[in-house]
PyMOL commands that place a pseudoatom at each C-alpha (Angstrom):
pseudoatom trace, name=CA, resn=MET, resi=1, chain=A, elem=C, hetatm=0, pos=[38.881, 45.485, -39.770]
pseudoatom trace, name=CA, resn=ASN, resi=2, chain=A, elem=C, hetatm=0, pos=[41.727, 44.739, -40.231]
pseudoatom trace, name=CA, resn=LYS, resi=3, chain=A, elem=C, hetatm=0, pos=[44.871, 46.808, -42.461]
pseudoatom trace, name=CA, resn=GLY, resi=4, chain=A, elem=C, hetatm=0, pos=[43.644, 45.302, -46.465]
pseudoatom trace, name=CA, resn=ASP, resi=5, chain=A, elem=C, hetatm=0, pos=[39.692, 46.273, -44.864]
pseudoatom trace, name=CA, resn=LEU, resi=6, chain=A, elem=C, hetatm=0, pos=[41.958, 49.471, -44.536]
pseudoatom trace, name=CA, resn=ILE, resi=7, chain=A, elem=C, hetatm=0, pos=[43.637, 49.993, -47.310]
pseudoatom trace, name=CA, resn=SER, resi=8, chain=A, elem=C, hetatm=0, pos=[40.474, 49.500, -49.701]
pseudoatom trace, name=CA, resn=ALA, resi=9, chain=A, elem=C, hetatm=0, pos=[38.767, 51.884, -47.576]
pseudoatom trace, name=CA, resn=VAL, resi=10, chain=A, elem=C, hetatm=0, pos=[40.807, 54.554, -48.054]
pseudoatom trace, name=CA, resn=ALA, resi=11, chain=A, elem=C, hetatm=0, pos=[41.334, 53.431, -51.782]
pseudoatom trace, name=CA, resn=ASP, resi=12, chain=A, elem=C, hetatm=0, pos=[37.742, 53.787, -52.697]
pseudoatom trace, name=CA, resn=LYS, resi=13, chain=A, elem=C, hetatm=0, pos=[37.277, 57.140, -51.076]
pseudoatom trace, name=CA, resn=SER, resi=14, chain=A, elem=C, hetatm=0, pos=[40.468, 58.609, -52.188]
pseudoatom trace, name=CA, resn=GLY, resi=15, chain=A, elem=C, hetatm=0, pos=[40.521, 57.431, -55.804]
pseudoatom trace, name=CA, resn=ILE, resi=16, chain=A, elem=C, hetatm=0, pos=[43.592, 55.978, -55.756]
pseudoatom trace, name=CA, resn=THR, resi=17, chain=A, elem=C, hetatm=0, pos=[45.082, 52.263, -57.086]
pseudoatom trace, name=CA, resn=LYS, resi=18, chain=A, elem=C, hetatm=0, pos=[45.190, 49.729, -53.844]
pseudoatom trace, name=CA, resn=ALA, resi=19, chain=A, elem=C, hetatm=0, pos=[49.202, 49.664, -54.189]
pseudoatom trace, name=CA, resn=GLN, resi=20, chain=A, elem=C, hetatm=0, pos=[49.072, 53.473, -52.912]
pseudoatom trace, name=CA, resn=ALA, resi=21, chain=A, elem=C, hetatm=0, pos=[46.707, 53.418, -50.380]
pseudoatom trace, name=CA, resn=GLY, resi=22, chain=A, elem=C, hetatm=0, pos=[49.288, 50.603, -48.728]
pseudoatom trace, name=CA, resn=ASP, resi=23, chain=A, elem=C, hetatm=0, pos=[51.598, 52.883, -48.801]
pseudoatom trace, name=CA, resn=ALA, resi=24, chain=A, elem=C, hetatm=0, pos=[50.463, 56.019, -47.801]
pseudoatom trace, name=CA, resn=VAL, resi=25, chain=A, elem=C, hetatm=0, pos=[48.766, 53.381, -44.600]
pseudoatom trace, name=CA, resn=SER, resi=26, chain=A, elem=C, hetatm=0, pos=[52.116, 52.097, -44.470]
pseudoatom trace, name=CA, resn=ALA, resi=27, chain=A, elem=C, hetatm=0, pos=[53.903, 55.743, -44.222]
pseudoatom trace, name=CA, resn=VAL, resi=28, chain=A, elem=C, hetatm=0, pos=[51.698, 56.445, -41.394]
pseudoatom trace, name=CA, resn=PHE, resi=29, chain=A, elem=C, hetatm=0, pos=[51.726, 53.622, -39.468]
pseudoatom trace, name=CA, resn=GLU, resi=30, chain=A, elem=C, hetatm=0, pos=[55.673, 53.842, -40.093]
pseudoatom trace, name=CA, resn=ALA, resi=31, chain=A, elem=C, hetatm=0, pos=[55.571, 57.826, -39.021]
pseudoatom trace, name=CA, resn=ILE, resi=32, chain=A, elem=C, hetatm=0, pos=[53.649, 56.561, -36.018]
pseudoatom trace, name=CA, resn=GLN, resi=33, chain=A, elem=C, hetatm=0, pos=[55.648, 54.063, -35.093]
pseudoatom trace, name=CA, resn=GLY, resi=34, chain=A, elem=C, hetatm=0, pos=[58.772, 55.959, -35.204]
pseudoatom trace, name=CA, resn=SER, resi=35, chain=A, elem=C, hetatm=0, pos=[57.600, 59.076, -32.803]
pseudoatom trace, name=CA, resn=LEU, resi=36, chain=A, elem=C, hetatm=0, pos=[56.392, 56.585, -30.440]
pseudoatom trace, name=CA, resn=LYS, resi=37, chain=A, elem=C, hetatm=0, pos=[59.714, 55.424, -30.393]
pseudoatom trace, name=CA, resn=SER, resi=38, chain=A, elem=C, hetatm=0, pos=[61.783, 58.446, -29.979]
pseudoatom trace, name=CA, resn=GLY, resi=39, chain=A, elem=C, hetatm=0, pos=[59.178, 58.939, -26.929]
pseudoatom trace, name=CA, resn=ASP, resi=40, chain=A, elem=C, hetatm=0, pos=[56.982, 61.213, -28.146]
pseudoatom trace, name=CA, resn=LYS, resi=41, chain=A, elem=C, hetatm=0, pos=[53.533, 61.199, -29.117]
pseudoatom trace, name=CA, resn=ALA, resi=42, chain=A, elem=C, hetatm=0, pos=[51.020, 61.409, -31.382]
pseudoatom trace, name=CA, resn=ALA, resi=43, chain=A, elem=C, hetatm=0, pos=[48.314, 63.231, -31.402]
pseudoatom trace, name=CA, resn=PHE, resi=44, chain=A, elem=C, hetatm=0, pos=[45.162, 63.456, -33.820]
pseudoatom trace, name=CA, resn=VAL, resi=45, chain=A, elem=C, hetatm=0, pos=[42.481, 66.056, -32.326]
pseudoatom trace, name=CA, resn=GLY, resi=46, chain=A, elem=C, hetatm=0, pos=[39.362, 64.778, -33.250]
pseudoatom trace, name=CA, resn=PHE, resi=47, chain=A, elem=C, hetatm=0, pos=[40.445, 61.464, -32.836]
pseudoatom trace, name=CA, resn=GLY, resi=48, chain=A, elem=C, hetatm=0, pos=[43.230, 60.264, -30.406]
pseudoatom trace, name=CA, resn=THR, resi=49, chain=A, elem=C, hetatm=0, pos=[46.083, 60.097, -28.713]
pseudoatom trace, name=CA, resn=PHE, resi=50, chain=A, elem=C, hetatm=0, pos=[49.137, 57.752, -29.093]
pseudoatom trace, name=CA, resn=SER, resi=51, chain=A, elem=C, hetatm=0, pos=[51.602, 57.578, -26.113]
pseudoatom trace, name=CA, resn=THR, resi=52, chain=A, elem=C, hetatm=0, pos=[54.307, 55.357, -24.272]
pseudoatom trace, name=CA, resn=SER, resi=53, chain=A, elem=C, hetatm=0, pos=[54.496, 54.509, -20.507]
pseudoatom trace, name=CA, resn=LYS, resi=54, chain=A, elem=C, hetatm=0, pos=[57.378, 52.778, -18.739]
pseudoatom trace, name=CA, resn=ARG, resi=55, chain=A, elem=C, hetatm=0, pos=[57.102, 49.661, -16.823]
pseudoatom trace, name=CA, resn=GLU, resi=56, chain=A, elem=C, hetatm=0, pos=[59.812, 49.624, -14.085]
pseudoatom trace, name=CA, resn=ALA, resi=57, chain=A, elem=C, hetatm=0, pos=[60.525, 45.739, -14.006]
pseudoatom trace, name=CA, resn=ARG, resi=58, chain=A, elem=C, hetatm=0, pos=[58.597, 44.100, -10.965]
pseudoatom trace, name=CA, resn=GLU, resi=59, chain=A, elem=C, hetatm=0, pos=[58.436, 40.156, -9.406]
pseudoatom trace, name=CA, resn=GLY, resi=60, chain=A, elem=C, hetatm=0, pos=[54.868, 38.438, -10.734]
pseudoatom trace, name=CA, resn=ARG, resi=61, chain=A, elem=C, hetatm=0, pos=[54.385, 35.404, -10.132]
pseudoatom trace, name=CA, resn=ASN, resi=62, chain=A, elem=C, hetatm=0, pos=[53.441, 32.002, -11.782]
pseudoatom trace, name=CA, resn=PRO, resi=63, chain=A, elem=C, hetatm=0, pos=[49.855, 31.069, -10.684]
pseudoatom trace, name=CA, resn=LEU, resi=64, chain=A, elem=C, hetatm=0, pos=[50.577, 27.879, -11.987]
pseudoatom trace, name=CA, resn=THR, resi=65, chain=A, elem=C, hetatm=0, pos=[53.449, 26.508, -9.072]
pseudoatom trace, name=CA, resn=GLY, resi=66, chain=A, elem=C, hetatm=0, pos=[53.566, 29.583, -7.035]
pseudoatom trace, name=CA, resn=LYS, resi=67, chain=A, elem=C, hetatm=0, pos=[57.104, 30.025, -7.838]
pseudoatom trace, name=CA, resn=THR, resi=68, chain=A, elem=C, hetatm=0, pos=[58.289, 33.343, -7.867]
pseudoatom trace, name=CA, resn=ILE, resi=69, chain=A, elem=C, hetatm=0, pos=[59.261, 35.296, -11.277]
pseudoatom trace, name=CA, resn=ASN, resi=70, chain=A, elem=C, hetatm=0, pos=[61.066, 38.329, -12.006]
pseudoatom trace, name=CA, resn=ILE, resi=71, chain=A, elem=C, hetatm=0, pos=[59.540, 40.212, -15.075]
pseudoatom trace, name=CA, resn=ALA, resi=72, chain=A, elem=C, hetatm=0, pos=[61.255, 42.262, -16.696]
pseudoatom trace, name=CA, resn=ALA, resi=73, chain=A, elem=C, hetatm=0, pos=[60.667, 46.641, -17.972]
pseudoatom trace, name=CA, resn=LYS, resi=74, chain=A, elem=C, hetatm=0, pos=[59.165, 47.049, -20.469]
pseudoatom trace, name=CA, resn=THR, resi=75, chain=A, elem=C, hetatm=0, pos=[57.517, 50.072, -22.717]
pseudoatom trace, name=CA, resn=SER, resi=76, chain=A, elem=C, hetatm=0, pos=[53.539, 50.138, -23.517]
pseudoatom trace, name=CA, resn=VAL, resi=77, chain=A, elem=C, hetatm=0, pos=[51.445, 51.847, -25.973]
pseudoatom trace, name=CA, resn=LYS, resi=78, chain=A, elem=C, hetatm=0, pos=[48.189, 53.549, -24.870]
pseudoatom trace, name=CA, resn=PHE, resi=79, chain=A, elem=C, hetatm=0, pos=[45.200, 55.275, -27.221]
pseudoatom trace, name=CA, resn=LYS, resi=80, chain=A, elem=C, hetatm=0, pos=[43.605, 57.740, -25.873]
pseudoatom trace, name=CA, resn=ALA, resi=81, chain=A, elem=C, hetatm=0, pos=[40.467, 58.050, -27.381]
pseudoatom trace, name=CA, resn=GLY, resi=82, chain=A, elem=C, hetatm=0, pos=[39.540, 61.541, -28.359]
pseudoatom trace, name=CA, resn=GLN, resi=83, chain=A, elem=C, hetatm=0, pos=[36.197, 63.878, -27.548]
pseudoatom trace, name=CA, resn=SER, resi=84, chain=A, elem=C, hetatm=0, pos=[34.958, 62.957, -32.039]
pseudoatom trace, name=CA, resn=LEU, resi=85, chain=A, elem=C, hetatm=0, pos=[35.377, 59.848, -31.731]
pseudoatom trace, name=CA, resn=THR, resi=86, chain=A, elem=C, hetatm=0, pos=[34.001, 58.966, -28.783]
pseudoatom trace, name=CA, resn=ASP, resi=87, chain=A, elem=C, hetatm=0, pos=[30.751, 61.509, -29.823]
pseudoatom trace, name=CA, resn=ALA, resi=88, chain=A, elem=C, hetatm=0, pos=[31.014, 59.165, -33.229]
pseudoatom trace, name=CA, resn=VAL, resi=89, chain=A, elem=C, hetatm=0, pos=[31.232, 55.047, -31.114]
pseudoatom trace, name=CA, resn=ASN, resi=90, chain=A, elem=C, hetatm=0, pos=[28.134, 56.695, -29.257]
for i in range(1, 90): cmd.bond("trace and resi %d" % i, "trace and resi %d" % (i + 1))
show_as sticks, trace
zoom trace
């Protein structure tokens, strides 16, 4: 499923236009992104939790040349599926 498929599914299930569903889906994504950007978690009971994790700068090795390279620090996004989602998939 991609964003277009999600918008179509939301429009069909809720009885709204695709344009309105597109605005709603975009608003949800922006709210989650804003929460993560400010350092908070985005938890949805039964679905899962989005959180961030900081990775320190470190040295790595280029596998092609064997040369040592510096890898910059970054913040990565994590998702932990909720129990209801896990049960639904299995």
